[in-house]
Biopython code that builds the backbone (N, CA, C, O; Angstrom):
import numpy as np
from Bio.PDB.StructureBuilder import StructureBuilder

atoms = [
    (1, "MET", "N", (11.190, 164.233, 219.148)),
    (1, "MET", "CA", (11.339, 163.922, 217.735)),
    (1, "MET", "C", (12.837, 163.884, 217.392)),
    (1, "MET", "O", (13.569, 164.810, 217.743)),
    (2, "PRO", "N", (13.303, 162.824, 216.708)),
    (2, "PRO", "CA", (14.727, 162.725, 216.412)),
    (2, "PRO", "C", (15.146, 163.697, 215.310)),
    (2, "PRO", "O", (14.351, 164.100, 214.462)),
    (3, "ARG", "N", (16.390, 164.044, 215.361)),
    (3, "ARG", "CA", (16.952, 164.975, 214.380)),
    (3, "ARG", "C", (17.243, 164.217, 213.078)),
    (3, "ARG", "O", (17.770, 163.105, 213.104)),
    (4, "VAL", "N", (16.894, 164.831, 211.945)),
    (4, "VAL", "CA", (17.140, 164.212, 210.641)),
    (4, "VAL", "C", (18.248, 164.982, 209.943)),
    (4, "VAL", "O", (18.133, 166.184, 209.701)),
    (5, "LYS", "N", (19.322, 164.274, 209.624)),
    (5, "LYS", "CA", (20.426, 164.901, 208.893)),
    (5, "LYS", "C", (20.243, 164.593, 207.405)),
    (5, "LYS", "O", (20.027, 163.441, 207.029)),
    (6, "ARG", "N", (20.327, 165.599, 206.583)),
    (6, "ARG", "CA", (20.053, 165.426, 205.160)),
    (6, "ARG", "C", (21.292, 165.652, 204.285)),
    (6, "ARG", "O", (21.169, 165.996, 203.109)),
    (7, "GLY", "N", (22.441, 165.464, 204.842)),
    (7, "GLY", "CA", (23.671, 165.751, 204.104)),
    (7, "GLY", "C", (23.792, 165.005, 202.793)),
    (7, "GLY", "O", (24.018, 165.621, 201.751)),
    (8, "LYS", "N", (23.645, 163.689, 202.823)),
    (8, "LYS", "CA", (23.829, 162.882, 201.612)),
    (8, "LYS", "C", (22.738, 163.160, 200.579)),
    (8, "LYS", "O", (23.024, 163.326, 199.393)),
    (9, "VAL", "N", (21.502, 163.209, 201.031)),
    (9, "VAL", "CA", (20.370, 163.433, 200.120)),
    (9, "VAL", "C", (20.482, 164.803, 199.475)),
    (9, "VAL", "O", (20.307, 164.955, 198.266)),
    (10, "ARG", "N", (20.776, 165.798, 200.302)),
    (10, "ARG", "CA", (20.896, 167.177, 199.819)),
    (10, "ARG", "C", (22.030, 167.291, 198.799)),
    (10, "ARG", "O", (21.882, 167.916, 197.749)),
    (11, "ALA", "N", (23.154, 166.677, 199.130)),
    (11, "ALA", "CA", (24.323, 166.741, 198.236)),
    (11, "ALA", "C", (24.027, 166.061, 196.902)),
    (11, "ALA", "O", (24.432, 166.548, 195.846)),
    (12, "LYS", "N", (23.312, 164.921, 196.957)),
    (12, "LYS", "CA", (22.982, 164.207, 195.721)),
    (12, "LYS", "C", (22.040, 165.029, 194.852)),
    (12, "LYS", "O", (22.212, 165.107, 193.636)),
    (13, "LYS", "N", (21.034, 165.645, 195.490)),
    (13, "LYS", "CA", (20.093, 166.487, 194.741)),
    (13, "LYS", "C", (20.832, 167.629, 194.049)),
    (13, "LYS", "O", (20.586, 167.929, 192.881)),
    (14, "ARG", "N", (21.739, 168.257, 194.789)),
    (14, "ARG", "CA", (22.508, 169.373, 194.251)),
    (14, "ARG", "C", (23.396, 168.908, 193.099)),
    (14, "ARG", "O", (23.520, 169.588, 192.080)),
    (15, "LYS", "N", (24.009, 167.738, 193.278)),
    (15, "LYS", "CA", (24.904, 167.193, 192.254)),
    (15, "LYS", "C", (24.138, 166.900, 190.957)),
    (15, "LYS", "O", (24.616, 167.206, 189.865)),
    (16, "VAL", "N", (22.951, 166.307, 191.088)),
    (16, "VAL", "CA", (22.119, 165.987, 189.921)),
    (16, "VAL", "C", (21.685, 167.270, 189.211)),
    (16, "VAL", "O", (21.731, 167.356, 187.983)),
    (17, "LEU", "N", (21.265, 168.260, 189.994)),
    (17, "LEU", "CA", (20.820, 169.539, 189.425)),
    (17, "LEU", "C", (21.949, 170.221, 188.662)),
    (17, "LEU", "O", (21.753, 170.689, 187.540)),
    (18, "LEU", "N", (23.131, 170.277, 189.274)),
    (18, "LEU", "CA", (24.260, 170.945, 188.635)),
    (18, "LEU", "C", (24.765, 170.159, 187.420)),
    (18, "LEU", "O", (25.325, 170.742, 186.492)),
    (19, "ALA", "N", (24.570, 168.850, 187.426)),
    (19, "ALA", "CA", (24.936, 168.055, 186.246)),
    (19, "ALA", "C", (24.027, 168.411, 185.075)),
    (19, "ALA", "O", (24.473, 168.466, 183.929)),
    (20, "LYS", "N", (22.753, 168.651, 185.366)),
    (20, "LYS", "CA", (21.814, 169.059, 184.308)),
    (20, "LYS", "C", (22.137, 170.456, 183.788)),
    (20, "LYS", "O", (21.859, 170.776, 182.632)),
    (21, "ALA", "N", (22.729, 171.290, 184.656)),
    (21, "ALA", "CA", (23.049, 172.672, 184.278)),
    (21, "ALA", "C", (24.439, 172.795, 183.653)),
    (21, "ALA", "O", (24.894, 173.903, 183.370)),
    (22, "LYS", "N", (25.107, 171.676, 183.438)),
    (22, "LYS", "CA", (26.448, 171.708, 182.874)),
    (22, "LYS", "C", (26.413, 172.345, 181.488)),
    (22, "LYS", "O", (25.576, 171.990, 180.658)),
    (23, "GLY", "N", (27.302, 173.262, 181.247)),
    (23, "GLY", "CA", (27.367, 173.928, 179.950)),
    (23, "GLY", "C", (26.591, 175.239, 179.907)),
    (23, "GLY", "O", (26.668, 175.962, 178.914)),
    (24, "PHE", "N", (25.854, 175.558, 180.952)),
    (24, "PHE", "CA", (25.135, 176.824, 180.998)),
    (24, "PHE", "C", (26.133, 177.951, 181.229)),
    (24, "PHE", "O", (27.235, 177.721, 181.725)),
    (25, "LYS", "N", (25.747, 179.161, 180.870)),
    (25, "LYS", "CA", (26.640, 180.309, 181.025)),
    (25, "LYS", "C", (26.520, 180.934, 182.406)),
    (25, "LYS", "O", (25.542, 180.733, 183.126)),
    (26, "TRP", "N", (27.536, 181.687, 182.742)),
    (26, "TRP", "CA", (27.610, 182.498, 183.953)),
    (26, "TRP", "C", (27.395, 181.674, 185.211)),
    (26, "TRP", "O", (27.895, 180.552, 185.287)),
    (27, "GLY", "N", (26.673, 182.182, 186.200)),
    (27, "GLY", "CA", (26.540, 181.484, 187.467)),
    (27, "GLY", "C", (25.563, 180.332, 187.435)),
    (27, "GLY", "O", (25.479, 179.556, 188.387)),
    (28, "ARG", "N", (24.822, 180.215, 186.343)),
    (28, "ARG", "CA", (23.775, 179.196, 186.284)),
    (28, "ARG", "C", (24.330, 177.781, 186.237)),
    (28, "ARG", "O", (23.586, 176.819, 186.425)),
    (29, "LYS", "N", (25.616, 177.643, 185.992)),
    (29, "LYS", "CA", (26.199, 176.298, 185.947)),
    (29, "LYS", "C", (26.729, 175.836, 187.294)),
    (29, "LYS", "O", (26.964, 174.642, 187.482)),
    (30, "LYS", "N", (26.925, 176.766, 188.250)),
    (30, "LYS", "CA", (27.527, 176.342, 189.520)),
    (30, "LYS", "C", (26.808, 176.835, 190.767)),
    (30, "LYS", "O", (27.151, 176.425, 191.876)),
    (31, "LYS", "N", (25.823, 177.703, 190.609)),
    (31, "LYS", "CA", (25.069, 178.196, 191.765)),
    (31, "LYS", "C", (23.666, 177.590, 191.737)),
    (31, "LYS", "O", (22.909, 177.774, 190.784)),
    (32, "VAL", "N", (23.344, 176.871, 192.796)),
    (32, "VAL", "CA", (22.081, 176.129, 192.855)),
    (32, "VAL", "C", (20.890, 177.054, 192.679)),
    (32, "VAL", "O", (19.940, 176.719, 191.971)),
    (33, "LYS", "N", (20.935, 178.211, 193.315)),
    (33, "LYS", "CA", (19.816, 179.147, 193.268)),
    (33, "LYS", "C", (19.542, 179.620, 191.837)),
    (33, "LYS", "O", (18.393, 179.852, 191.462)),
    (34, "LEU", "N", (20.593, 179.757, 191.055)),
    (34, "LEU", "CA", (20.434, 180.186, 189.664)),
    (34, "LEU", "C", (20.211, 178.997, 188.725)),
    (34, "LEU", "O", (19.540, 179.117, 187.700)),
    (35, "ALA", "N", (20.780, 177.860, 189.089)),
    (35, "ALA", "CA", (20.687, 176.679, 188.222)),
    (35, "ALA", "C", (19.272, 176.099, 188.199)),
    (35, "ALA", "O", (18.811, 175.613, 187.167)),
    (36, "LYS", "N", (18.584, 176.152, 189.354)),
    (36, "LYS", "CA", (17.272, 175.519, 189.475)),
    (36, "LYS", "C", (16.261, 176.051, 188.448)),
    (36, "LYS", "O", (15.680, 175.260, 187.705)),
    (37, "PRO", "N", (16.038, 177.383, 188.388)),
    (37, "PRO", "CA", (15.078, 177.877, 187.375)),
    (37, "PRO", "C", (15.598, 177.711, 185.950)),
    (37, "PRO", "O", (14.814, 177.536, 185.017)),
    (38, "ALA", "N", (16.929, 177.766, 185.780)),
    (38, "ALA", "CA", (17.493, 177.613, 184.435)),
    (38, "ALA", "C", (17.256, 176.209, 183.904)),
    (38, "ALA", "O", (16.930, 176.039, 182.729)),
    (39, "VAL", "N", (17.414, 175.201, 184.753)),
    (39, "VAL", "CA", (17.188, 173.812, 184.348)),
    (39, "VAL", "C", (15.705, 173.588, 184.058)),
    (39, "VAL", "O", (15.351, 172.905, 183.097)),
    (40, "LYS", "N", (14.850, 174.162, 184.886)),
    (40, "LYS", "CA", (13.405, 174.021, 184.683)),
    (40, "LYS", "C", (12.991, 174.647, 183.345)),
    (40, "LYS", "O", (12.227, 174.051, 182.584)),
    (41, "LYS", "N", (13.494, 175.836, 183.070)),
    (41, "LYS", "CA", (13.176, 176.539, 181.825)),
    (41, "LYS", "C", (13.719, 175.770, 180.621)),
    (41, "LYS", "O", (13.069, 175.694, 179.579)),
    (42, "ALA", "N", (14.915, 175.201, 180.775)),
    (42, "ALA", "CA", (15.512, 174.417, 179.691)),
    (42, "ALA", "C", (14.638, 173.215, 179.362)),
    (42, "ALA", "O", (14.485, 172.852, 178.196)),
    (43, "GLY", "N", (14.064, 172.596, 180.400)),
    (43, "GLY", "CA", (13.178, 171.459, 180.190)),
    (43, "GLY", "C", (11.920, 171.853, 179.431)),
    (43, "GLY", "O", (11.437, 171.107, 178.579)),
    (44, "VAL", "N", (11.397, 173.024, 179.747)),
    (44, "VAL", "CA", (10.199, 173.534, 179.062)),
    (44, "VAL", "C", (10.511, 173.775, 177.585)),
    (44, "VAL", "O", (9.730, 173.410, 176.706)),
    (45, "TYR", "N", (11.667, 174.397, 177.324)),
    (45, "TYR", "CA", (12.067, 174.665, 175.939)),
    (45, "TYR", "C", (12.285, 173.356, 175.175)),
    (45, "TYR", "O", (11.896, 173.236, 174.013)),
    (46, "ALA", "N", (12.911, 172.379, 175.837)),
    (46, "ALA", "CA", (13.183, 171.099, 175.182)),
    (46, "ALA", "C", (11.882, 170.406, 174.799)),
    (46, "ALA", "O", (11.761, 169.871, 173.697)),
    (47, "TYR", "N", (10.906, 170.415, 175.710)),
    (47, "TYR", "CA", (9.610, 169.788, 175.459)),
    (47, "TYR", "C", (8.917, 170.470, 174.270)),
    (47, "TYR", "O", (8.413, 169.807, 173.364)),
    (48, "ARG", "N", (8.905, 171.805, 174.296)),
    (48, "ARG", "CA", (8.243, 172.563, 173.227)),
    (48, "ARG", "C", (8.928, 172.326, 171.879)),
    (48, "ARG", "O", (8.266, 172.138, 170.858)),
    (49, "ASP", "N", (10.256, 172.337, 171.891)),
    (49, "ASP", "CA", (10.982, 172.265, 170.625)),
    (49, "ASP", "C", (11.043, 170.867, 170.028)),
    (49, "ASP", "O", (11.329, 170.713, 168.841)),
    (50, "ARG", "N", (10.776, 169.844, 170.839)),
    (50, "ARG", "CA", (10.658, 168.509, 170.253)),
    (50, "ARG", "C", (9.453, 168.461, 169.313)),
    (50, "ARG", "O", (9.473, 167.760, 168.301)),
    (51, "ARG", "N", (8.419, 169.203, 169.652)),
    (51, "ARG", "CA", (7.250, 169.284, 168.777)),
    (51, "ARG", "C", (7.503, 170.220, 167.587)),
    (51, "ARG", "O", (7.087, 169.931, 166.465)),
    (52, "ASN", "N", (8.178, 171.329, 167.837)),
    (52, "ASN", "CA", (8.476, 172.282, 166.763)),
    (52, "ASN", "C", (9.407, 171.680, 165.709)),
    (52, "ASN", "O", (9.337, 172.037, 164.533)),
    (53, "LYS", "N", (10.282, 170.762, 166.140)),
    (53, "LYS", "CA", (11.195, 170.110, 165.207)),
    (53, "LYS", "C", (10.406, 169.320, 164.170)),
    (53, "LYS", "O", (10.738, 169.338, 162.985)),
    (54, "LYS", "N", (9.375, 168.635, 164.612)),
    (54, "LYS", "CA", (8.531, 167.863, 163.703)),
    (54, "LYS", "C", (7.809, 168.785, 162.725)),
    (54, "LYS", "O", (7.656, 168.468, 161.546)),
    (55, "ARG", "N", (7.366, 169.938, 163.243)),
    (55, "ARG", "CA", (6.650, 170.911, 162.426)),
    (55, "ARG", "C", (7.547, 171.463, 161.322)),
    (55, "ARG", "O", (7.132, 171.556, 160.167)),
    (56, "SER", "N", (8.776, 171.829, 161.680)),
    (56, "SER", "CA", (9.679, 172.411, 160.688)),
    (56, "SER", "C", (10.151, 171.364, 159.678)),
    (56, "SER", "O", (10.399, 171.689, 158.518)),
    (57, "ALA", "N", (10.274, 170.108, 160.118)),
    (57, "ALA", "CA", (10.662, 169.034, 159.192)),
    (57, "ALA", "C", (9.584, 168.845, 158.135)),
    (57, "ALA", "O", (9.887, 168.682, 156.954)),
    (58, "ARG", "N", (8.331, 168.868, 158.559)),
    (58, "ARG", "CA", (7.224, 168.704, 157.606)),
    (58, "ARG", "C", (7.211, 169.856, 156.595)),
    (58, "ARG", "O", (6.946, 169.642, 155.412)),
    (59, "GLY", "N", (7.498, 171.076, 157.062)),
    (59, "GLY", "CA", (7.567, 172.217, 156.152)),
    (59, "GLY", "C", (8.661, 172.044, 155.110)),
    (59, "GLY", "O", (8.483, 172.388, 153.941)),
    (60, "LEU", "N", (9.795, 171.507, 155.547)),
    (60, "LEU", "CA", (10.910, 171.271, 154.629)),
    (60, "LEU", "C", (10.545, 170.214, 153.591)),
    (60, "LEU", "O", (10.883, 170.346, 152.415)),
    (61, "TRP", "N", (9.847, 169.154, 154.037)),
    (61, "TRP", "CA", (9.408, 168.122, 153.098)),
    (61, "TRP", "C", (8.486, 168.714, 152.048)),
    (61, "TRP", "O", (8.582, 168.366, 150.871)),
    (62, "GLN", "N", (7.595, 169.604, 152.460)),
    (62, "GLN", "CA", (6.657, 170.216, 151.519)),
    (62, "GLN", "C", (7.387, 171.029, 150.458)),
    (62, "GLN", "O", (7.015, 171.010, 149.285)),
    (63, "VAL", "N", (8.422, 171.739, 150.874)),
    (63, "VAL", "CA", (9.208, 172.542, 149.931)),
    (63, "VAL", "C", (9.940, 171.632, 148.944)),
    (63, "VAL", "O", (9.982, 171.910, 147.746)),
    (64, "LYS", "N", (10.514, 170.545, 149.456)),
    (64, "LYS", "CA", (11.254, 169.616, 148.595)),
    (64, "LYS", "C", (10.336, 168.937, 147.578)),
    (64, "LYS", "O", (10.756, 168.632, 146.461)),
    (65, "ILE", "N", (9.092, 168.704, 147.968)),
    (65, "ILE", "CA", (8.137, 168.072, 147.053)),
    (65, "ILE", "C", (7.635, 169.076, 146.018)),
    (65, "ILE", "O", (7.528, 168.755, 144.834)),
    (66, "SER", "N", (7.331, 170.287, 146.468)),
    (66, "SER", "CA", (6.708, 171.260, 145.563)),
    (66, "SER", "C", (7.676, 171.824, 144.517)),
    (66, "SER", "O", (7.231, 172.287, 143.467)),
    (67, "ALA", "N", (8.983, 171.796, 144.778)),
    (67, "ALA", "CA", (9.950, 172.341, 143.813)),
    (67, "ALA", "C", (9.883, 171.617, 142.461)),
    (67, "ALA", "O", (9.718, 172.283, 141.438)),
    (68, "PRO", "N", (10.005, 170.273, 142.413)),
    (68, "PRO", "CA", (9.902, 169.621, 141.099)),
    (68, "PRO", "C", (8.487, 169.663, 140.507)),
    (68, "PRO", "O", (8.314, 169.576, 139.291)),
    (69, "LEU", "N", (7.485, 169.797, 141.373)),
    (69, "LEU", "CA", (6.110, 169.871, 140.872)),
    (69, "LEU", "C", (5.881, 171.159, 140.095)),
    (69, "LEU", "O", (5.198, 171.159, 139.071)),
    (70, "LYS", "N", (6.452, 172.258, 140.582)),
    (70, "LYS", "CA", (6.274, 173.555, 139.923)),
    (70, "LYS", "C", (6.893, 173.558, 138.532)),
    (70, "LYS", "O", (6.394, 174.220, 137.622)),
    (71, "GLU", "N", (7.992, 172.808, 138.375)),
    (71, "GLU", "CA", (8.620, 172.708, 137.050)),
    (71, "GLU", "C", (7.673, 172.055, 136.044)),
    (71, "GLU", "O", (7.700, 172.374, 134.856)),
    (72, "GLN", "N", (6.834, 171.138, 136.533)),
    (72, "GLN", "CA", (5.873, 170.433, 135.677)),
    (72, "GLN", "C", (4.521, 171.147, 135.604)),
    (72, "GLN", "O", (3.603, 170.681, 134.929)),
    (73, "GLY", "N", (4.404, 172.280, 136.302)),
    (73, "GLY", "CA", (3.156, 173.053, 136.274)),
    (73, "GLY", "C", (2.058, 172.459, 137.136)),
    (73, "GLY", "O", (0.876, 172.592, 136.820)),
    (74, "LEU", "N", (2.438, 171.807, 138.217)),
    (74, "LEU", "CA", (1.474, 171.170, 139.106)),
    (74, "LEU", "C", (1.651, 171.755, 140.505)),
    (74, "LEU", "O", (2.779, 171.933, 140.964)),
    (75, "SER", "N", (0.549, 172.053, 141.182)),
    (75, "SER", "CA", (0.659, 172.612, 142.530)),
    (75, "SER", "C", (0.751, 171.493, 143.558)),
    (75, "SER", "O", (0.297, 170.373, 143.321)),
    (76, "TYR", "N", (1.341, 171.811, 144.694)),
    (76, "TYR", "CA", (1.538, 170.842, 145.775)),
    (76, "TYR", "C", (0.205, 170.291, 146.274)),
    (76, "TYR", "O", (0.047, 169.082, 146.446)),
    (77, "SER", "N", (-0.752, 171.191, 146.504)),
    (77, "SER", "CA", (-2.031, 170.763, 147.076)),
    (77, "SER", "C", (-2.793, 169.840, 146.124)),
    (77, "SER", "O", (-3.402, 168.862, 146.558)),
    (78, "LYS", "N", (-2.758, 170.154, 144.827)),
    (78, "LYS", "CA", (-3.438, 169.299, 143.846)),
    (78, "LYS", "C", (-2.751, 167.937, 143.746)),
    (78, "LYS", "O", (-3.412, 166.910, 143.595)),
    (79, "PHE", "N", (-1.428, 167.937, 143.831)),
    (79, "PHE", "CA", (-0.652, 166.693, 143.786)),
    (79, "PHE", "C", (-1.021, 165.779, 144.954)),
    (79, "PHE", "O", (-1.274, 164.590, 144.765)),
    (80, "ILE", "N", (-1.049, 166.343, 146.162)),
    (80, "ILE", "CA", (-1.387, 165.565, 147.358)),
    (80, "ILE", "C", (-2.837, 165.073, 147.279)),
    (80, "ILE", "O", (-3.139, 163.937, 147.646)),
    (81, "GLY", "N", (-3.724, 165.944, 146.797)),
    (81, "GLY", "CA", (-5.121, 165.560, 146.645)),
    (81, "GLY", "C", (-5.297, 164.402, 145.670)),
    (81, "GLY", "O", (-6.066, 163.476, 145.930)),
    (82, "GLU", "N", (-4.578, 164.458, 144.542)),
    (82, "GLU", "CA", (-4.661, 163.386, 143.542)),
    (82, "GLU", "C", (-4.060, 162.083, 144.063)),
    (82, "GLU", "O", (-4.553, 160.999, 143.750)),
    (83, "LEU", "N", (-2.992, 162.191, 144.858)),
    (83, "LEU", "CA", (-2.402, 160.993, 145.481)),
    (83, "LEU", "C", (-3.440, 160.277, 146.340)),
    (83, "LEU", "O", (-3.560, 159.053, 146.305)),
    (84, "LYS", "N", (-4.188, 161.068, 147.115)),
    (84, "LYS", "CA", (-5.203, 160.479, 147.990)),
    (84, "LYS", "C", (-6.340, 159.866, 147.177)),
    (84, "LYS", "O", (-6.845, 158.798, 147.523)),
    (85, "LYS", "N", (-6.748, 160.545, 146.086)),
    (85, "LYS", "CA", (-7.821, 160.030, 145.239)),
    (85, "LYS", "C", (-7.424, 158.703, 144.583)),
    (85, "LYS", "O", (-8.232, 157.779, 144.494)),
    (86, "LYS", "N", (-6.165, 158.622, 144.122)),
    (86, "LYS", "CA", (-5.676, 157.423, 143.447)),
    (86, "LYS", "C", (-5.246, 156.347, 144.448)),
    (86, "LYS", "O", (-4.804, 155.263, 144.065)),
    (87, "ASN", "N", (-5.384, 156.670, 145.737)),
    (87, "ASN", "CA", (-5.064, 155.733, 146.827)),
    (87, "ASN", "C", (-3.594, 155.306, 146.817)),
    (87, "ASN", "O", (-3.273, 154.150, 147.094)),
    (88, "ILE", "N", (-2.705, 156.252, 146.494)),
    (88, "ILE", "CA", (-1.259, 156.014, 146.570)),
    (88, "ILE", "C", (-0.819, 156.447, 147.963)),
    (88, "ILE", "O", (-0.864, 157.629, 148.303)),
    (89, "ILE", "N", (-0.397, 155.477, 148.760)),
    (89, "ILE", "CA", (-0.083, 155.771, 150.167)),
    (89, "ILE", "C", (1.419, 155.974, 150.322)),
    (89, "ILE", "O", (2.159, 155.034, 150.612)),
    (90, "LEU", "N", (1.851, 157.199, 150.126)),
    (90, "LEU", "CA", (3.243, 157.597, 150.375)),
    (90, "LEU", "C", (3.198, 158.851, 151.233)),
    (90, "LEU", "O", (2.493, 159.806, 150.906)),
    (91, "ASP", "N", (3.944, 158.851, 152.323)),
    (91, "ASP", "CA", (3.932, 160.048, 153.162)),
    (91, "ASP", "C", (4.897, 161.105, 152.621)),
    (91, "ASP", "O", (5.689, 160.839, 151.718)),
    (92, "ARG", "N", (4.813, 162.289, 153.183)),
    (92, "ARG", "CA", (5.592, 163.423, 152.696)),
    (92, "ARG", "C", (7.099, 163.210, 152.851)),
    (92, "ARG", "O", (7.888, 163.665, 152.022)),
    (93, "LYS", "N", (7.484, 162.521, 153.910)),
    (93, "LYS", "CA", (8.908, 162.264, 154.146)),
    (93, "LYS", "C", (9.495, 161.423, 153.007)),
    (93, "LYS", "O", (10.572, 161.727, 152.494)),
    (94, "ILE", "N", (8.786, 160.376, 152.621)),
    (94, "ILE", "CA", (9.243, 159.492, 151.541)),
    (94, "ILE", "C", (9.229, 160.241, 150.207)),
    (94, "ILE", "O", (10.168, 160.134, 149.417)),
    (95, "LEU", "N", (8.165, 160.994, 149.964)),
    (95, "LEU", "CA", (8.068, 161.756, 148.706)),
    (95, "LEU", "C", (9.201, 162.774, 148.589)),
    (95, "LEU", "O", (9.787, 162.940, 147.519)),
    (96, "ALA", "N", (9.506, 163.456, 149.698)),
    (96, "ALA", "CA", (10.583, 164.447, 149.690)),
    (96, "ALA", "C", (11.920, 163.778, 149.406)),
    (96, "ALA", "O", (12.741, 164.309, 148.658)),
    (97, "ASP", "N", (12.136, 162.616, 150.004)),
    (97, "ASP", "CA", (13.381, 161.878, 149.787)),
    (97, "ASP", "C", (13.504, 161.443, 148.325)),
    (97, "ASP", "O", (14.575, 161.537, 147.726)),
    (98, "LEU", "N", (12.388, 160.965, 147.762)),
    (98, "LEU", "CA", (12.394, 160.571, 146.352)),
    (98, "LEU", "C", (12.653, 161.766, 145.436)),
    (98, "LEU", "O", (13.413, 161.670, 144.472)),
    (99, "ALA", "N", (12.016, 162.885, 145.748)),
    (99, "ALA", "CA", (12.180, 164.086, 144.919)),
    (99, "ALA", "C", (13.630, 164.565, 144.929)),
    (99, "ALA", "O", (14.138, 165.061, 143.924)),
    (100, "GLU", "N", (14.280, 164.411, 146.065)),
    (100, "GLU", "CA", (15.658, 164.895, 146.202)),
    (100, "GLU", "C", (16.675, 163.914, 145.624)),
    (100, "GLU", "O", (17.576, 164.315, 144.887)),
    (101, "LYS", "N", (16.531, 162.623, 145.958)),
    (101, "LYS", "CA", (17.576, 161.654, 145.621)),
    (101, "LYS", "C", (17.272, 160.797, 144.398)),
    (101, "LYS", "O", (18.194, 160.337, 143.725)),
    (102, "ASN", "N", (15.992, 160.574, 144.101)),
    (102, "ASN", "CA", (15.602, 159.742, 142.955)),
    (102, "ASN", "C", (14.557, 160.469, 142.112)),
    (102, "ASN", "O", (13.382, 160.105, 142.140)),
    (103, "PRO", "N", (14.967, 161.484, 141.369)),
    (103, "PRO", "CA", (13.980, 162.254, 140.603)),
    (103, "PRO", "C", (13.247, 161.428, 139.528)),
    (103, "PRO", "O", (12.110, 161.743, 139.176)),
    (104, "LEU", "N", (13.892, 160.385, 139.014)),
    (104, "LEU", "CA", (13.231, 159.561, 137.990)),
    (104, "LEU", "C", (12.006, 158.842, 138.569)),
    (104, "LEU", "O", (10.949, 158.796, 137.939)),
    (105, "ILE", "N", (12.158, 158.293, 139.753)),
    (105, "ILE", "CA", (11.032, 157.612, 140.399)),
    (105, "ILE", "C", (9.944, 158.616, 140.753)),
    (105, "ILE", "O", (8.754, 158.336, 140.608)),
    (106, "PHE", "N", (10.368, 159.801, 141.223)),
    (106, "PHE", "CA", (9.394, 160.847, 141.563)),
    (106, "PHE", "C", (8.616, 161.275, 140.321)),
    (106, "PHE", "O", (7.413, 161.522, 140.395)),
    (107, "ASN", "N", (9.303, 161.364, 139.178)),
    (107, "ASN", "CA", (8.616, 161.719, 137.929)),
    (107, "ASN", "C", (7.595, 160.665, 137.533)),
    (107, "ASN", "O", (6.537, 160.997, 136.997)),
    (108, "GLU", "N", (7.898, 159.403, 137.790)),
    (108, "GLU", "CA", (6.932, 158.322, 137.510)),
    (108, "GLU", "C", (5.665, 158.491, 138.378)),
    (108, "GLU", "O", (4.543, 158.296, 137.913)),
    (109, "ILE", "N", (5.883, 158.854, 139.631)),
    (109, "ILE", "CA", (4.742, 159.079, 140.528)),
    (109, "ILE", "C", (3.921, 160.268, 140.017)),
    (109, "ILE", "O", (2.691, 160.241, 140.046)),
    (110, "MET", "N", (4.616, 161.309, 139.550)),
    (110, "MET", "CA", (3.913, 162.482, 139.001)),
    (110, "MET", "C", (3.070, 162.084, 137.789)),
    (110, "MET", "O", (1.948, 162.562, 137.622)),
    (111, "LYS", "N", (3.622, 161.201, 136.939)),
    (111, "LYS", "CA", (2.878, 160.757, 135.760)),
    (111, "LYS", "C", (1.633, 159.971, 136.157)),
    (111, "LYS", "O", (0.587, 160.090, 135.519)),
    (112, "LEU", "N", (1.746, 159.168, 137.211)),
    (112, "LEU", "CA", (0.584, 158.418, 137.696)),
    (112, "LEU", "C", (-0.526, 159.356, 138.167)),
    (112, "LEU", "O", (-1.713, 159.082, 137.992)),
    (113, "VAL", "N", (-0.108, 160.460, 138.764)),
    (113, "VAL", "CA", (-1.072, 161.411, 139.328)),
    (113, "VAL", "C", (-1.739, 162.232, 138.226)),
    (113, "VAL", "O", (-2.934, 162.519, 138.297)),
    (114, "LYS", "N", (-0.963, 162.611, 137.207)),
    (114, "LYS", "CA", (-1.511, 163.491, 136.146)),
    (114, "LYS", "C", (-2.595, 162.872, 135.330)),
    (114, "LYS", "O", (-3.125, 163.510, 134.421)),
]
sb = StructureBuilder()
sb.init_structure("model")
sb.init_model(0)
sb.init_chain("A")
sb.init_seg("    ")
for serial, (resi, resn, name, xyz) in enumerate(atoms, 1):
    if name == "N":
        sb.init_residue(resn, " ", resi, " ")
    sb.init_atom(name, np.array(xyz, "f"), 0.0, 1.0, " ", f" {name:<3s}", serial, name[0])
structure = sb.get_structure()
């Protein structure tokens, strides 16, 4: 059986791994043995937090919408329910943006719902 030399392949794998670990603290940025699990764990956190980012954004939109509603004596859940009943198709992101930047338009939407 012929001998297989893996110098180039091994070096490339190591180079790619250490490039992913760039910016990590302590030995995890330059030692392969420490970098490997750190990069894997970082990938797991990145995957999880891409979903959590969406979750926290939706929570922020809800707060931005409910603040002007409370001033008018209307609850968030009743407002959303009435929007659906009246078949007004605006998502929370758009409503939050309107509530923050265009309160006059948001007030018109509130009047339609009431």
